[in-house]
Steps between C-alpha positions, in 0.01 A plus 500: 500500500588303186193364319507195271241374253462168318234348276358156441214253505636304799277200435590161651728680742827315559838554667637670187234770536576538870873526427433774240287696748760457775783617275295794367411613854866473607578780253294756689242574765159461337393244237193551285387202293289582196285194443349416161122498517302210357381728218855608413617138503228417244631781277844333526345159412592383849271328747582490870381212716425734792284810467647848534345536846653172625843582351482845662405344834798262482745777404377729778581227753867488398728695732705651215196659332382840624231576240318326216332697222331381178663483158239570233714567192855509365513881493448580868859447618609863460187617684550243779861610547408868511184464713678281757831695510694187400880499506567151362320279246586129541421207270639154436782481247276313255375855426852645465504808278122518455453774759817703454287792379384542862845636594350839411286457816705287741783248527432164328641170629457149359547224757615153398232233507503233767642187340290185486155652546239682291123505472530369144711208621250420777210501252688275256601252772144485636365444149751219440388329823127526424 
């Protein structure tokens, strides 16, 4: 069984997120999503609209997602990969090169972003219409 892992906040879930999860899952058999906790988001100066528990609930309902675990800090990736016997680390290509050091633990793939959609864009467009 080929196991995949990806990371994110997955707030204001949109079709770009779903497409990323679908493409990540297509690369193997089991997809683990490591979801940033509310506390970790605060450390990153990021605030999610939905709580960790609600974002986890949403992700767990998506057919491409097999497991959701918490992300509490930047340094847990190596441990997550080892503890979960991960074969493939997947992130969007906006992170290209940032996680190449993980090739010591597993294969690393950067998937192209879905054109025309992003959480940042949604937030900006909503703010402009307020």
